[in-house]
C-alpha positions as CSV (number, residue, x, y, z in Angstrom):
1,M,-1.3,24.3,-7.7
2,N,-3.1,24.1,-11.0
3,G,-1.8,27.7,-12.5
4,K,-5.5,29.3,-12.8
5,P,-6.2,32.9,-12.1
6,V,-8.0,33.3,-9.1
7,S,-10.4,35.3,-11.0
8,E,-11.6,31.9,-12.5
9,A,-13.0,30.6,-9.3
10,Y,-16.3,32.6,-9.7
11,S,-16.4,32.1,-13.7
12,P,-19.3,30.3,-15.1
13,T,-16.9,29.1,-17.7
14,V,-15.7,26.4,-15.5
15,Q,-16.1,23.2,-17.3
16,I,-15.9,19.4,-16.7
17,A,-17.1,16.8,-19.5
18,G,-18.7,20.0,-21.4
19,M,-20.8,21.1,-18.7
20,D,-20.4,23.8,-16.4
21,A,-18.3,23.2,-13.0
22,A,-21.4,22.6,-10.5
23,R,-23.2,19.5,-12.6
24,G,-20.0,18.3,-14.7
25,R,-18.2,17.8,-11.3
26,W,-20.5,15.1,-10.1
27,A,-18.8,12.9,-13.5
28,L,-15.5,13.4,-11.7
29,I,-17.6,11.4,-8.8
30,G,-18.3,8.7,-10.9
31,V,-14.8,8.5,-12.4
32,G,-14.0,8.1,-8.6
33,F,-16.0,5.6,-8.2
34,L,-15.0,3.5,-10.7
35,I,-11.1,4.1,-9.7
36,N,-11.6,2.0,-6.8
37,L,-13.6,-0.4,-7.6
38,C,-10.6,-1.2,-9.3
39,L,-8.0,-0.6,-6.6
40,G,-10.4,-2.2,-4.4
41,S,-9.8,-5.6,-5.4
42,I,-7.6,-6.5,-2.7
43,Y,-11.0,-7.2,-1.0
44,S,-11.4,-10.5,-3.0
45,W,-8.2,-11.7,-2.0
46,S,-9.8,-14.7,-0.1
47,V,-11.0,-16.2,-3.7
48,F,-7.0,-16.7,-4.5
49,V,-5.8,-18.4,-1.0
50,G,-7.0,-21.6,-1.9
51,P,-5.5,-21.8,-6.1
52,L,-2.4,-20.2,-4.7
53,A,-1.7,-22.6,-2.5
54,A,-2.4,-25.5,-4.5
55,H,-0.5,-23.5,-6.9
56,Y,2.8,-23.1,-4.9
57,S,2.6,-26.5,-3.1
58,A,3.0,-28.1,-6.5
59,L,5.3,-26.1,-7.7
60,L,7.8,-25.8,-4.8
61,G,7.2,-29.5,-3.8
62,R,5.9,-28.7,-0.4
63,E,2.7,-27.7,1.4
64,V,2.2,-24.0,1.4
65,T,-0.1,-23.5,3.8
66,A,-3.4,-20.8,3.6
67,S,-1.7,-18.7,6.3
68,E,1.5,-18.1,3.8
69,V,-0.6,-17.0,0.8
70,L,-2.7,-15.2,3.3
71,F,0.3,-12.9,4.1
72,P,0.2,-10.7,1.0
73,F,-3.2,-9.6,2.2
74,S,-1.2,-7.5,5.1
75,V,1.7,-6.5,3.4
76,F,-0.6,-5.1,0.8
77,L,-2.8,-3.1,3.1
78,A,0.3,-2.0,5.2
79,C,2.0,-0.7,1.8
80,F,-1.2,0.8,1.0
81,A,-1.7,2.8,4.4
82,L,1.9,3.9,4.5
83,A,2.4,4.9,0.3
84,M,-0.9,7.5,1.2
85,P,1.1,10.2,3.2
86,L,4.3,9.5,1.4
87,A,2.2,10.2,-2.2
88,G,0.6,13.1,-0.6
89,K,3.2,15.6,-1.8
90,F,3.4,14.3,-5.4
91,I,-0.2,14.4,-5.8
92,D,-0.4,18.3,-5.1
93,T,2.5,19.1,-7.0
94,R,2.5,16.6,-10.2
95,G,-1.3,16.8,-9.7
96,P,-4.5,14.0,-10.1
97,R,-4.0,12.7,-13.0
98,A,0.0,11.9,-13.0
99,A,-0.6,10.4,-9.5
100,V,-3.3,8.0,-10.5
101,A,-1.4,7.2,-13.4
102,L,1.7,6.4,-11.7
103,G,-0.4,4.8,-9.2
104,G,-2.1,2.6,-12.0
105,I,0.8,1.5,-13.4
106,L,2.3,0.3,-9.9
107,T,-1.3,-1.4,-9.1
108,S,-1.3,-3.3,-12.4
109,L,2.4,-4.2,-12.5
110,G,1.8,-6.1,-9.1
111,W,-1.0,-7.9,-10.6
112,L,0.7,-8.8,-13.6
113,S,4.2,-9.4,-12.0
114,A,2.7,-11.7,-9.4
115,S,1.7,-13.9,-12.1
116,V,5.0,-14.9,-12.6
117,A,6.5,-15.0,-9.1
118,P,8.7,-18.3,-8.5
119,S,8.0,-18.2,-4.7
120,V,5.7,-17.3,-2.3
121,W,8.0,-14.8,-0.6
122,M,8.2,-13.2,-4.2
123,L,4.7,-13.1,-4.1
124,Y,4.6,-10.5,-0.6
125,L,7.1,-8.4,-2.7
126,L,5.6,-8.2,-6.0
127,Y,2.2,-8.0,-5.1
128,G,2.3,-6.9,-1.4
129,V,4.9,-4.1,-2.1
130,V,4.5,-2.7,-5.4
131,G,0.6,-3.5,-5.7
132,G,0.3,-1.9,-2.1
133,A,2.3,1.1,-2.9
134,G,0.3,1.3,-6.1
135,V,-2.9,1.7,-4.5
136,G,-1.3,3.4,-1.8
137,I,-0.6,6.5,-4.3
138,A,-4.0,6.6,-6.3
139,Y,-6.4,5.9,-3.4
140,G,-5.9,9.3,-1.9
141,V,-6.6,11.2,-5.4
142,P,-10.6,10.4,-5.8
143,V,-11.0,11.7,-2.4
144,A,-8.9,14.8,-2.7
145,V,-10.6,15.4,-5.9
146,A,-14.4,15.2,-4.1
147,S,-13.4,17.0,-1.3
148,R,-12.0,20.0,-3.3
149,W,-15.1,20.0,-5.9
150,F,-17.7,19.9,-3.3
151,P,-17.4,21.7,0.0
152,D,-21.0,21.8,0.0
153,R,-21.3,17.9,-0.5
154,R,-18.4,16.8,0.9
155,G,-19.4,14.1,3.3
156,L,-21.7,12.6,0.7
157,A,-19.0,13.5,-2.2
158,V,-16.3,11.6,-0.2
159,G,-18.9,8.6,0.8
160,V,-19.9,8.1,-3.0
161,T,-16.6,7.8,-4.0
162,V,-15.1,5.5,-1.6
163,S,-18.2,3.2,-1.7
164,G,-16.6,2.0,-5.1
165,F,-13.6,0.4,-2.9
166,G,-16.3,-1.2,-0.4
167,M,-18.3,-2.7,-2.9
168,S,-15.0,-3.7,-4.9
169,A,-15.5,-7.6,-3.4
170,L,-18.8,-8.0,-4.9
171,V,-17.7,-7.7,-8.8
172,T,-13.9,-8.5,-8.6
173,A,-14.5,-11.6,-6.4
174,T,-17.2,-12.8,-9.0
175,V,-15.3,-12.3,-12.5
176,A,-11.8,-14.0,-9.8
177,G,-14.3,-17.2,-9.4
178,Y,-14.8,-17.3,-13.0
179,L,-11.4,-17.1,-14.5
180,L,-10.0,-18.7,-11.6
181,E,-12.1,-22.0,-12.8
182,T,-11.9,-20.9,-16.4
183,A,-8.1,-20.1,-16.9
184,G,-6.4,-21.0,-13.7
185,V,-4.9,-18.4,-10.8
186,M,-1.6,-16.9,-12.8
187,M,-3.2,-16.3,-15.9
188,T,-6.3,-14.9,-13.5
189,F,-3.7,-12.5,-12.5
190,R,-2.8,-11.4,-15.6
191,I,-5.7,-10.5,-17.0
192,F,-6.5,-8.3,-13.6
193,G,-3.5,-6.8,-14.3
194,I,-4.1,-5.5,-18.1
195,V,-7.7,-4.8,-17.2
196,F,-7.0,-2.3,-14.2
197,A,-3.8,-1.0,-16.4
198,A,-6.3,0.2,-18.9
199,I,-9.3,1.2,-16.5
200,L,-6.9,3.6,-14.2
201,L,-5.1,5.4,-17.2
202,L,-8.3,5.8,-19.0
203,C,-9.6,7.4,-15.7
204,A,-7.0,9.5,-14.9
205,V,-7.4,11.9,-18.2
206,P,-10.5,13.5,-17.2
207,L,-9.2,13.8,-13.1
208,R,-8.2,17.4,-12.2
209,F,-8.3,20.1,-8.8
210,P,-10.6,23.0,-9.1
211,P,-9.8,26.6,-9.3
212,D,-8.0,28.4,-6.4
213,R,-11.4,29.3,-4.0
214,W,-13.7,27.6,-6.4
215,H,-17.3,27.1,-4.8
216,P,-21.0,26.0,-6.4
217,P,-23.0,29.2,-7.4
218,G,-24.9,30.8,-4.3
219,W,-22.7,28.8,-1.8
220,Q,-20.5,30.0,0.8
221,P,-18.6,29.2,3.8
222,P,-21.3,28.2,6.4
223,D,-19.2,30.1,9.2
224,A,-16.1,31.9,10.2
225,V,-14.5,28.8,11.2
226,T,-14.2,26.8,7.9
227,Q,-13.0,30.3,6.4
228,R,-10.1,29.9,8.7
229,H,-9.1,26.5,8.2
230,A,-9.8,27.0,4.3
231,A,-6.7,29.6,4.8
232,V,-4.6,28.3,7.4
233,G,-5.1,24.7,6.9
234,G,-1.8,22.4,6.4
235,L,0.3,19.7,7.6
236,G,1.8,21.9,10.1
237,P,-1.2,23.2,12.0
238,M,-3.0,19.7,11.6
239,L,-0.4,18.2,13.7
240,G,-0.7,20.9,16.8
241,S,-4.0,20.4,17.0
242,R,-5.4,17.7,19.8
243,R,-8.3,17.1,17.3
244,F,-6.1,15.3,14.9
245,Y,-4.9,12.8,17.6
246,G,-8.4,12.4,19.0
247,L,-9.8,11.9,15.4
248,W,-6.8,9.2,14.3
249,I,-7.5,7.1,18.0
250,C,-11.1,7.2,16.9
251,Y,-10.4,6.6,13.4
252,F,-8.3,3.5,14.5
253,I,-11.1,2.0,16.8
254,G,-13.8,2.3,14.5
255,C,-11.3,0.3,11.6
256,C,-9.9,-2.0,14.5
257,A,-13.3,-2.9,15.3
258,G,-14.5,-3.1,11.7
259,L,-11.6,-5.1,10.2
260,M,-12.3,-8.1,13.4
261,A,-15.8,-8.0,12.3
262,I,-14.3,-8.8,8.0
263,S,-12.3,-11.3,9.6
264,I,-14.3,-13.4,11.5
265,A,-17.8,-13.0,9.9
266,K,-17.9,-16.4,8.2
267,P,-16.3,-18.7,11.4
268,V,-18.7,-16.8,13.7
269,G,-21.7,-18.0,11.6
270,T,-20.4,-21.4,11.2
271,E,-19.0,-22.1,14.9
272,V,-21.0,-19.6,16.8
273,V,-24.3,-19.3,15.2
274,G,-24.2,-23.1,13.7
275,I,-25.2,-21.7,10.0
276,T,-24.1,-23.6,6.9
277,G,-20.6,-23.0,5.1
278,G,-22.2,-22.2,2.4
279,L,-24.8,-19.3,3.6
280,A,-22.0,-17.8,5.8
281,T,-20.3,-17.4,2.3
282,L,-23.4,-15.7,0.7
283,L,-23.7,-13.2,4.0
284,V,-20.0,-12.2,3.5
285,A,-21.3,-11.2,0.4
286,F,-24.3,-9.7,1.8
287,F,-22.6,-7.4,4.5
288,A,-20.0,-6.7,1.5
289,V,-23.2,-4.6,0.5
290,F,-23.4,-2.6,3.9
291,N,-19.6,-1.9,4.1
292,G,-20.2,-0.1,0.4
293,G,-23.7,1.7,1.5
294,G,-22.2,2.7,4.5
295,R,-19.9,5.2,3.2
296,P,-22.5,7.5,1.7
297,I,-24.8,7.2,4.6
298,F,-22.4,8.2,6.9
299,G,-20.4,11.1,4.6
300,S,-23.8,12.2,4.1
301,L,-24.2,12.3,8.1
302,T,-21.2,14.1,8.4
303,D,-22.1,16.8,6.6
304,H,-25.6,17.0,7.9
305,L,-24.8,16.5,11.5
306,H,-20.7,17.1,12.6
307,P,-18.0,14.6,12.2
308,G,-17.7,14.4,16.3
309,K,-21.6,13.6,16.4
310,T,-21.7,11.1,13.4
311,A,-18.4,9.5,15.1
312,A,-20.1,9.0,18.3
313,L,-23.1,7.6,16.6
314,S,-20.8,5.1,14.7
315,F,-19.4,3.8,18.0
316,L,-22.6,3.4,19.6
317,L,-24.0,1.1,16.8
318,I,-20.6,-0.5,17.1
319,G,-21.0,-1.1,20.4
320,G,-24.6,-1.9,20.8
321,A,-24.0,-4.5,17.6
322,S,-21.1,-6.0,19.7
323,L,-23.4,-6.6,23.0
324,A,-25.7,-8.2,20.8
325,M,-23.5,-10.7,19.5
326,W,-22.3,-11.4,23.2
327,L,-25.6,-11.7,24.7
328,A,-27.9,-13.0,22.2
329,P,-25.4,-15.3,19.4
330,W,-28.5,-16.2,17.5
331,A,-29.1,-16.0,13.4
332,P,-30.8,-13.3,13.3
333,V,-28.8,-11.1,15.5
334,Y,-25.7,-12.1,13.5
335,V,-27.2,-10.8,10.5
336,I,-27.9,-7.7,12.0
337,S,-25.1,-7.3,14.3
338,F,-22.6,-8.2,11.6
339,A,-24.4,-5.5,9.2
340,V,-24.1,-3.0,11.4
341,L,-20.1,-3.7,12.3
342,W,-19.7,-3.8,8.3
343,G,-21.6,-0.6,7.7
344,C,-19.7,1.0,10.4
345,L,-16.3,0.2,9.2
346,G,-17.7,1.6,6.0
347,G,-18.9,5.0,7.3
348,W,-15.5,5.5,8.8
349,L,-14.0,5.6,5.3
350,A,-16.2,8.4,4.5
351,I,-16.2,10.4,8.1
352,A,-12.5,10.5,8.3
353,P,-11.7,12.0,4.9
354,T,-14.4,14.5,5.7
355,A,-13.7,15.4,8.8
356,T,-9.7,16.1,8.0
357,A,-10.7,18.5,5.5
358,S,-13.8,20.1,7.9
359,Y,-11.0,20.4,10.6
360,F,-7.8,21.2,9.1
361,G,-9.0,22.7,5.5
362,T,-8.5,21.2,2.1
363,A,-4.5,22.8,1.7
364,D,-2.1,19.9,1.7
365,Y,-4.9,17.9,1.9
366,P,-3.3,14.8,0.6
367,R,-1.0,14.9,3.2
368,M,-2.9,15.5,6.3
369,Y,-5.6,12.7,5.5
370,G,-2.5,10.3,4.5
371,L,-1.1,10.5,8.0
372,V,-4.6,10.2,9.1
373,F,-5.3,7.1,7.4
374,L,-2.2,5.4,8.9
375,A,-4.7,4.4,11.4
376,Y,-6.2,2.6,9.1
377,G,-3.1,0.6,8.4
378,A,-2.7,-0.1,11.7
379,G,-6.2,-1.0,12.4
380,A,-6.0,-3.7,9.6
381,L,-3.2,-5.1,11.6
382,A,-4.1,-5.2,14.8
383,G,-7.8,-6.4,14.2
384,P,-7.7,-9.6,12.8
385,Q,-4.5,-10.3,15.2
386,L,-6.5,-9.3,18.1
387,A,-9.7,-11.5,17.2
388,G,-7.4,-14.1,17.0
389,F,-5.3,-13.8,20.0
390,I,-9.1,-13.2,22.4
391,R,-10.0,-16.7,20.1
392,T,-7.2,-18.6,21.6
393,A,-7.2,-17.2,25.0
394,T,-11.1,-17.2,25.4
395,G,-11.7,-20.7,23.2
396,S,-14.7,-18.9,21.6
397,W,-15.8,-16.3,19.3
398,T,-17.8,-14.7,21.4
399,G,-15.3,-13.6,23.5
400,V,-14.3,-11.0,20.9
401,F,-17.3,-8.9,21.1
402,P,-17.0,-7.7,24.9
403,Y,-13.8,-6.4,24.0
404,V,-14.8,-4.6,20.5
405,A,-17.5,-3.2,23.0
406,V,-15.4,-1.5,25.4
407,M,-13.6,-0.1,22.4
408,A,-16.1,1.5,21.1
409,A,-17.1,3.2,24.5
410,V,-13.7,4.9,24.9
411,G,-14.4,5.8,21.1
412,C,-17.6,7.6,21.7
413,L,-15.8,9.5,24.8
414,I,-13.6,10.8,22.7
415,A,-15.7,11.7,20.2
416,M,-18.2,13.8,22.5
417,T,-15.1,15.5,23.9
418,V,-12.1,16.0,21.4
419,L,-13.9,15.9,18.6
420,R,-16.9,18.1,19.7
421,R,-17.6,21.1,17.9
422,E,-16.0,24.5,18.6
């Protein structure tokens, strides 16, 4: 795949950024974090909703509602999830550098072309489809690079890498808020597109996979099962394993519950708990820290415990937080519970890719994790819609939480049985 002889896997001359690979590989984690910081700008979409509605209302001569300009968010996430498995073969055959370059160009084109979109429907196509596909192509690359360079600390490395995606809103929403006030919404799109193109193309340059069978000096796979998975891992064996379907369902439940929490965090704070809108907005930024921080924490737990045990722990936390919000919807409970829910969503963005590599090896990893990642896309579509349906049916946001607790119980049962250690 990378054209290097097998003997180089054990050679001390393998270097990254002028250092031996065991130390230099951490530089690739930093690059992956920066890539995800750019790709995760989708999480700042809410700050564009008001300005976009006003812009298109004036341009089209009719009222454009907030729900109309929220739809590109869903289109973007759906295309993001669908592009990942389709891009897997390209990543393996053309390498991580070409994949990030292609994904970066499409991502920046999504932002740039959105700046001249003449209608809301064109915004769906230009930003949602083009930009979402670009992020889907590029997102799997840092995860695959981290998984292959860190067989000894895979969960931690993947968790730190993808934490950039979760923390992105803290940076991009702040910058976007300033630009929206000073430059306008369409110029903000244009600036983001130019900056993302420059950063992502530069970040693509140092990316590469390790030589075949490379591992850090002194480290060996922990058991024969791991060696077997590394030897025979691939798409076919994964699809024939019940663990794949168990992991997919658990990933869907974890993301569905977490994205429900993200979508209703502010209205629950204002309508149920009774805090002010300004404080609720500040708390959303506070919760985003847990979304980013949960990724390396749960990734490290996956390294030290086991994917199945870590998954079960996340569901226990999700269930406990949901029951607490259902039974005692007070301000302190709200802050703690939603911090846990956002943290567990971030955690699943580290648990699932780490579990995919641990269970099925790293051969054909981009395509394998791409299929697993479809669970995230399904959760992104189902979670917010389910929350809105329950709110309409029950008349209160508190009605959402017992359903989330039941989902968490199902996930915990699957994690303790299907995902258990062999």
